[in-house]
C-alpha positions, 0 to 999 in steps of 0.5 A: 257922619259922611267923610269930609271930601277932598277933592283937588283941581289940576289945570295946565297953564296955557298947555298948548303953548307951553308945550309948543316953548318947550319944544322951541325956546325962541317962543318963550316970553312972546305972545303966542297964538296956537290955531289955524293961520288963516283969518278964517280960524280961530285961537285954540290957545294963546299965551298970557303976553297976548292975553294982556292985550285982549286975546282969548280962545275961540277968538277969531284969528283975524280979531286976535291979529289985530288986537296984537300984531306982533304975535307969532301964530303957531299951528299946533300939533295935537299928536304931540299935545296928547302924549305930553298930556299921556305922560302927565296922566300916567304921572298921577296915576302912579301917585293917587288912587283915584282921578278923573281926566276932565280934558287934555289938560284938565284933571279931578283927583279924590284924596278923601281919607288920605288926611289921616295918613299923609294930609291931603294938601301935602300930597296934592303939592308934591304931586303937583311939584313931580308934575313940574319937574318931569314934564317942564310944565306949569300946572295950578292947582285947587282943593276943597270938599267939591269938584266946582270950588276946587275948579274955581280955586285953581281958576283964582291960583293961576298962573302956576300956583295953587289954593285950598279953600278949607271945609266950611269957608266955600260961600266966604270965598266964592262970594266976592267972585264975579258970576262969570266964575261959576262954571256953567255960566257963560256969555248968555246966562251971565247976561240975563243976570246982569240985567237981573243985577246979578253981578257978584256971586254973594247976590246969588247966594242971596237969592231964592233958589225958586227964582233961579229955577223960574228963570233958568229951569232945571239949571236955575237950581244947579246955579245956586247950588254951585253958587254956595259951594254945593257939588255932590257930583263924584270924581269918575274914574279915568279909563282910556278908550282907544277907539269908538265904533258903530255897526248897524245889521240890516234886517235884509240884505241890500244892495241900495246903496242910497241906504248904505250911505244913508245908514253910514251917515247917520253913524258918523254923525252919532260918532263925531256927536259923541267924541265932541261930548268927550272933547275928543278927536280922531286921527283914523277912520275905518269902515267896514262891510260884511256881505251876505256870504258873511266875508268881511272887509275893512278899510282905514285912513289916517287924517288930520285930527277932527270930530267935525261932521263936515270933515269926516262924512266925505272921507266915510263916504269916500272909504265905502266906495274904495270898499264895496268892489264885489256888488253883492248884497250887504248884511252889515256896514260898520264905522270906526274912529281911532287914535283918539286923542283929548282936545280944549276944543271939540272941533278941529280949530285950526281949520274951522271958522268961528260959524262952523264952530257955533253951529256944531256947539248949537247942534250938539246943544240941542241933541243933548238937550232933546236927545239923538238925531233931534237935528241931523242931515236930511239924508239920515232921517230915512234910517232914524228908527234903526238902531245901531250897535255903538260899543267902545273898542279898546284896543292894545 
């Protein structure tokens, strides 16, 4: 008989806002917007006080300030948030046998089998209390037999509370909720469901899975399973990658600067896409050259945290031009992004406009669905057949 799973979901409440309040008591109890100060930017995070006015994450800053004129806008500091996230990660690492870090402020823990020793809810409750006491941050928790139900339970427990869904009560718990509570059901999918007369999870539970598959393709089956409290996905053990890198050794040594730059562009696009898929940002770029005589040189530069092609590409090209001074044939070029941090949003929200954000989300969705380089810059098309050597570099 398969052992009953016990999966905990932990989510820090309004993480960016809460961290800022640790450093500035004057922000407590006031409506706060985290993000770029200009009207072109978007809201990376907002306090509960701001949400009462209809403000939400990823909303244009101009709209948010119109809805809540009294809000205090804080630019935010990803390095500060990353350090606090790492502090909480270490508390969790010390307290449990297996956990997954889903984002900068979100964790899954597998406590399967711990009931016979401690009691899973008791253990999770004590861990949550320790995080609150040692970090000074509020965190909410959900516990059930799988990741989907636990994540939804955490959402229902917020702010700063905890909720357990006993085995066998998953469907009962989910049935009265809005379909928007189901992970992977976004605005577009929910609108389609609304047009079908489906607003509550209970209606989804009663629908044939085949009907949802006919409407949404393979995602239809996943939606039906999640609505019925079914999710067999495992908790993936967490490892901290300090950098990601990509290299290309040419079939023939070259001095063709157009080919060299096109290769660097293609590699930068590949790495930045990987960052956005993982919800990460980089603060350091390194460009590497190996000449035909095997002499190797590299140059690096610290940058504001980003995972946006339009921010990274000019810097990569600039570093290459500074580095390429010998005018010898080149055997290899490489790009590395380091000083990685997790971010709630995949791009540089503090500077980018909503249009840029939507563009990257659309491009990434197409490349995930149809394969890498389905959509890329024209200049990189010429190196589309080349196979780069991507690897995760772990630095001390």
